[in-house]
Steps between C-alpha positions, in 0.01 A plus 500: 500500500728798456674422833552135399619604153745748660641249735528194274629617161867578434587861470524629147828661392368856518362438848840378616661808333267734696578303812865583459398869492329458834837412653649836393462847637506685162238774457404362157619261226579507133187299387235641737426713806551340838130422585527130414811462717321663801201270450726192504685626803164537677404143417833344586509683829192301594557162331873501446679428164228268371289502194202611709707774656605638164149485357302606807494860380307393191239321718446813701500714185211300356294525816550872525414544132172304537396702806569828330309396186205389715498834681523696172198313365311530826544873512390551137210258480381422858408161354603169671495306171748735339728474804492122480586511133785734576645242738447207270617647170869494602466148633380391156812639328801269502750773567322642803324186626827295511810669354491808722672255738805538271670809623601764244515876478155486349340320795641760732390790283137377451366574853660843507356586154155386606531688830570819296179439304318428827619833648366689198164320525492615862583852382203484258273369764587738779628809317776515766814625322724325753440178318731642233782465749423129557483451120851660474638270769366187326616623157853544644486144645386362166790676324729365769405152382503536122537784253197393290277654772557820304248368249223576743575872471267556194214355707565746780531788247169406345346463849603863567433663159193340353240538775352844579722543808809561294540866598468413871781247499727686261492798732525289817841431657405143591565326167837675478580401857407138404761515220759629743426216747526246219838639403626494862391137549675420168811688594713189597494403135591853392794508747634162390474594134668836554787315658522239223473700179123456481552129420141379568343765281743432216438123533123536489510772231674262261228241550217751467612662171640195325315428174531222247315360204129430522442151651171323510661242734563756775145640463363149524712432806380808675130436434544134581664587832216727595244225432708254701586720795166688522261241367366364175146618589597765757720707271212581256267562794743748659574676169129546429440622855788745465374623165148562635651671807707730269199577287294587809779693673610726214138551385381609846836627623480263794844512679523144632395343170751717325772404738446123496446469124798715409723314743434191293464622146809723470752235623324224318509677167862600562608141555293385206682753288836398630415132441499573120882502508607369844435220740297643789588325826239288661471712815537851344122567449389339823474821692218627284240218528398559867350834390324302228354262761369796699347655181338165400341447840371859509371465145288199597279708730515825298343350190147447650527835686557678173213339319689250276283235344416204723646248259830686510502510877423122533759416235767702680433331836489162332843543333643638822390183690642281221827694514530456878406129505712399201792717612512358858482148358793576274700645790433192714606274207824683455566486876458124506713449186797677653455390862379140473529365147813298403484574121655760275255568217674808360861378484797738514280803442315454825512844674541346850698189417730698274645663815483206736748228588793712604557301814668227296742753349571642849561153641756417232668838544526427871671166426746667263586767758606224736695306238690792344544716802330799335384765744264702288252464207486704184205541263467699181116556494283644770261205510768243580663738745173561682406132529841396623506781753154384616603139540833582677356787700826653616698181547724577203548830316306497172565773249402584146827593323345713228218759487644652818281801439218297657682485834586860568482567871506129598701402806830302480407137419812376677817603308717331756365172377525599135833673451776255398274202564368253244139544397224289347334628176136389448333598174228380269614347173592641251522832683807388691706574191473880540772699312554716808711223648766591245529837677603329825802302623275220626588138437196280465501129559183318394363273774156361407160574342180509705146470369224703660189276491137567581249218501721279282571765241849653453458873514866612465851370528769673709877489472709502816858614470780575746644846484862588593742782443250784517316719746179661366461881516181579687502870411635535145487837329173582311667463162616143583326207321461345852291797611274571208162361418272525203144396408451230234220557259365149538503500879338822602252311710790420738771704654813606307765240423872521455663749270 
């Protein structure tokens, strides 16, 4: 199902944006570290510049995650039922069972984060300190995909300090060597930021510390997203399993239970707190739930071993079965809705349809290029830029004229076809009336309006205009309005938009 989904559905705008990164040789990017670009480059090297090629890394990431979860549970429980549940629980969650096919920094980070937990489980099982080195490697790879991997640090600290072995590991060189290895693996991001005024860290810091008035709407959105992406039955099952695992772990100072439960609870409570004032992005918490799946599967067989009442054991297994069956049914239903159904039940707010239908915009842009003699395409938001670059795929230079801070280190898009040549401006209405145009010498001639349609519903309308008398500056100074970016309070679930 994930392979079909990956091959059939249109790319979403963020996926196309990350695909543009895969065509560059930059060490890192403003928005995120380079892991997602490397994943896409891996997939497109096999399947070409196709939707399956772009998303293939997510397919592999899901498989690797499941195998690691199964091995974690096997090593802790030595129980086949628990291993089966560890494999099935992710399949019953919409995000993992289907949407891991949608490539994002989170999908690339998840297997590395789980691999770090797996290495620490192997450390606990064997007592061999060299597993610290593997944990450091995987931690560095997780950070190389997304900065939020740092939220697993409290779980590692608790894993070291709470059990009785704290003195052994604090005096051992291996945990410190692991930290050094993680920093070395992460060094491409550090080098890029040192060369670009620490842009990524400043960009993410603004998002992390921004606070606004208390909003029950954003809290409701966060909780609702967790129910939708994890499972209406599965989410309470996982949270209860994590809570019992935390109680058992901290009470008995059991390292693996402490590790897994803390890896879930600390990030979850942080995002819940942030949701009181900000919109938490749909994918932001997704790295924490695989540890919850492992804790839940382990908890199923630990309850009878630790003498819990029979009614509680039976009820726990019953709810776990219901969560798996109902969750998989829901995933299958969503799959058929997007792959086979002809209807749009959600309207313009549909999360998939809201970013589909760009081929019509690209086709009309192609016609206007031929009619007007324009040799390049301009956009003023990264989503339109990314989708047009995806559809034209190098045939015509496509640039975003503003927010040039996003494109530091990018190669020349073809200035010989841009300088002193007419261009075609494509922008979503009413955003095409940006005041930044008053800062340029460009003359704009309206050409036509194009509707982006998905299953009979108009999602957006785009304005196409001819540009003359101006050559865009691809590397404006940092204080230029064409370079800067800022984060809007109401759109923190997405990347920054124009200053």
